[in-house]
N, C-alpha and C positions, 0 to 999 in steps of 0.2 A: 581571403577566401574567393576561390572560383562558383559564381552563380551560375554559369552556364547561359545559352542564347533563348533559351525561351522564355516568354512573356507568363509569367506568375499569376493566377485570376487572385484578385482580392476578396477573401472568403467574409464572410460575417462574423463566423467563429471560425476558430481554432482548440481544439481540446486535446490539451497534453495530458496522456495518461488513459489507458484502454480498459481501466477498470470498472467495478460496478457505478462508482460515483462519476466515472469520465463518460461513462455509455450512457448514463441517465442525463448527463448532461446533452450530450450530443442527440439524444431522443427527443429532449424536451426541445432544442434549437430546431432540428428536423420538424416537429409538429408545428413551431411556431413559424414555419416557411422559409426559416433561415438557410443559408448555404453555407455547411459544417463539416470541417473533417477533422479525423481523431488521428492524434500522429501517437506510436507506443513503439519501446526500442525494444518489447520483448515480443511475449504472446498476449492475445485477449485473457482479460483477468488473469494477469500473469501471478499475482500473488495468491490466487485461489490455485494454480497450475503447482507452486510447491507447496500447499498444506501437506499433511500428512497425507498418504495417500487412500488411507481407510477414514478419515476424519469426517464425522457426522457434524453438522451445524447445530449450533445451541438454540438457534430460534427455528419459525415455523416457516414452512414456503412462503407464504404470502409477503412476509415482511422481507424478503429479497426480492420481489417482484420491481421491475423497472418499466417504466413507460406505461402501464396497464396490462402489462402480459402476461398471462396466469401462469406461474411455476406449478405445474401438474407432476407429483409424485404419490407415490401410495404410502409413504412412508410418513410420519408427523415430525419428523426432524429430516432434512434433506441430505444427501450425502455431497461429497466432494466432487465425482462424477456428474452427477445430476446438475450440480450448479454449473460446472464447466459446459453441460449441453445447453442449458437454459440460456447462458450468456452467449452463447455462440447463436443460438436461434434468435434473439434478440438483435444483435448486430445482423442477421439475414432478413428478420423480418419487417425491420426498419430501414433496411437498404442503406444502412451506415456508410460513409467513405470512411475506413478505419486504412491507415498506411503503417505496415509492423515494419520493423527493424530498423528503425528511423531514431537516433538519439537524437535530442534535443541540446544543442551547445550552448544558444544563446535567444534573447528577445531583446529586441532594441524599440525604442519609441522612433517614431516617424513623424515627419510634419510635412504629408503628402496629402494636401486637400482635395486635389485633383483625381485621384484615383479612389479616395476614402480609406485609406489604409493607414491606419494606427500604428500597427506593431509589425514589425518582421521578425520571422521566426527561424532561426538558423539550425539547420539539420544534417546530420551526416550519416550514411548507410555504410557498412563495410566494402559494398560493391559498387555501389552507385556514386560514392561520393559525398560532396558538398552539395547542400540546396537550400536557397530562400523562400521562405513563401512569406505573402502577405496577409493582414486580418484586420478587421477593423478592432475585434476584440479577441481575446485569448483567455480560456479558461486552464488554469493548472490543476490538477486532479492525480498526482503521482504516486499518492500513497504512503506507506514506509514501512512496509515489509522487507524490501530491499536493503536497509540500513540497521543491521543487527547492532544493539549494545554492546560494544566490546569490553571484555574483562578488563583488558589490560596487563595480563600476566604473560610471563614468558612462555612460549610453546603452543600460546593459542593458535598459532598459524600451522600447526602440525597437521599431514594429512590425516589423520585418524580423528581430528578434532573440526565440528561443524557447529552452527548457528540455526541450521535445521533440520526438522527430525522428518524422515518420510514416512519407513517403514522399518519393521522389527526382524523379517527374515534376515537378512544378511548378518545378523548379530546373534544368533542363536549359539545358545553354549559359550557365550563369549562374556566378559565383564565390561559393562556398561557405566559409567560415571555421568549422570543428569545435573548440570548447575541449574537450579531456578526452583520457582515454588507456586509458581501459578499453573493455568490450566493447561498449558504446553507442557511444561516438567509433569505434570501430574499425568496425562493421558498418555506421555510418552512412555511413562514410566511404567504403567498398567500393561501397556501393549507390549512391551521388550518382556514386562518379568513374564506373562503369560504365554508369551513365543519363547521361551525356555533360555532366556536371560539372566545373569546375575546383575540385580539392578543396584546402585546405590544412588541416593539423591541429595546433594547438599543444599543446603539453602541458608543464607546467612540470617535472616530473622528466625524468632522462637517458634513461630510455627506456618503453616500454608497461607498462602493468598485466602482472603475472604471472598474474594471474587470468583473463586472456584464452581464451577457447574455442580449444581445441586445435585444430581444423579453420581458425580465424579465423586465428589468429598467423602463419603463415606466408603465407597470404594478404594480409595488410596489409602484413608486413613486407617483403614481394617488391616489393609495389607502391610501396611508399617507395623501396626500393632502385634501383628501375628510372627512378623520377620522376615515375612517373602519379598518384600520392599526395604533395604535397609537405608535410612533415613539420619543423615548427620543436619541437626538446626544448631541456627548461630554461628555458622562455620564458613569459613570462605576459601576457594580457590587461591594459591598463591605460585603455583609452577605446575605447569604439562609437561611429562615427557612422554616418549615413545610408548613406553609400557606402564606408568603409573600416574597418578597425581598428587602432588602434596596439597593437602589442605592444613588451614591453621583454624583452632577455636580457643576458646579461654585456657585451657589447660596444655595450648601448644601446639606443635605441628606432628602431621602422623603423613603416611603414606598410603594409597589406596593404588592397589592394581588396576589397570583400566587398558583394555583393548580398544573401546572407544568414547569418545567423550563428546556429549552434546550441551552447549551453552546455551540454554532457552533462556536469555535473561530480557527479550524483550526488543523492541526495534524502535526507528525514530525516523522523521522525516530527513531526505538529502537537503542539508541546508547549503551545502555548497551550490547544489544545482538552482535552488533559490537565488544566493545572492547572486549566481550569474546574471539570474532573471533581470536583477534590480532590485528584488523584492527585501525588505527590511525585516531581519529575522530576531526576537527575542533572544539573547545569548544564554540565557537561561531556560525559559520555556522552551524554546524551538520553536513559539508561534510565530508564522508570519504575519506580518503588518495588514489587516484587513479590517474593513467596516462591518461589523457585526450583522446586518441587515440584508446587504449587497454581496459580501464577500469579495468588495474590489479590494485589491491591495493600495500600497502607496505609489504604484505606478498606475495612471491612469489606463483604463481599457483594460487591465490584468486581472482575471479573478483567481480565487482560490476555491477548490472544492473535496469534501471528502476527506478523511482521514490527515491529511498534510494539515488542514486548519487546527489540528489540538495537539500538534509541538511531541513534545516528550508523555504527554499524558494519552497516548494512543488507545484507551482502554475506553475514552470517552465516546468516540468517532467511530461505529460501526457500518456494516451495509444498510443497517435497518434503519439508522437517521442519517448516514451520508449521501445516501441516494435523492433526499430532497433538495440539497444544496443546489442542484442543478437548475432544478425548477425555479428557486428562487433567483438564480444568477440569469439565467435567460428571461425571466420576466423584467429584470432591469436593464439587460442588452436590448431587447426588444424596445422597451421604454425611451432608450438611450437613443438608440438609431431611428425611431420614428421622429423622436425629437429634432436630431440633425438633420432628417429630410426635410420636416417641414420650416427649419431654419434656411437651408440652403433653398428651396421652393420660394420661399419668400423675400430673400436676398434677389435672386434671379429676376423676379417679380417688379422689384423696385429698380435691378437696373437696366430692364426694357422701358 
């Protein structure tokens, strides 16, 4: 890997991921007087960018705030566009250093006591190529939205099949099959139905998920009851074709016509990335190895924050609670760097 001739600065903290948890970590580090850089392969709050266009948040605006910056909105529940605007404003307001378009390929442990660097972060940009950055500590806050749970059936990779729902208009007067039974599936079904689509909801369980938003549940249940949205429970998809979907229940198989298919079956952390960084990951839960109080992983000076902490149980960590991970991580980093500086000063005094 070519690293170039420029001498890289040794950052106190490098944050991998510019989602809410990553930005909150960077703000906490900046407020603590640490030299911090954020590396993001997509856009700022890339997951929120790919939320449904007309989505409204379940929570109130103050629970999305980071760094104490007020989230001002006239609505009780903020919209996706308002959240994008707020997090852009947070980056600008705190003067965060955010390097976009760089994929983190690896993180290596170092033993360079002279520079203070403990970790090397290898990144790659499609235009500028490879680069190695140095840091005393690294926080991985990569979320889970970029890795959908695959259904594992033939046809899942066809062009009219997607694991992400954006908006309804392109599907007007079309036949749409939605696989899933939680919030994203219910909300997509309602919006598609109200936009003139014929919607069939396919769910492997006997009823909709218990965590559906309280104002969404009666709406989707009533639309199913009246027949506005077709629903097949205790049913699973076994094959997807260009114009139909084959499903199976206790009575056997049947074919559903489908112009578009949304597999809204949830998401999980990029465990391959975590393992490239040297982080141990539980094969069943996908939870990265970490200390519960400090969020330090099995790799010294490498921390995790945000939704990545929860593994397959992504519903346990939201913006509302994941945003506080950064403060806890930075508190430990400050303590650790202060102790290291004290030891180095003491050592220098003894040698003199």
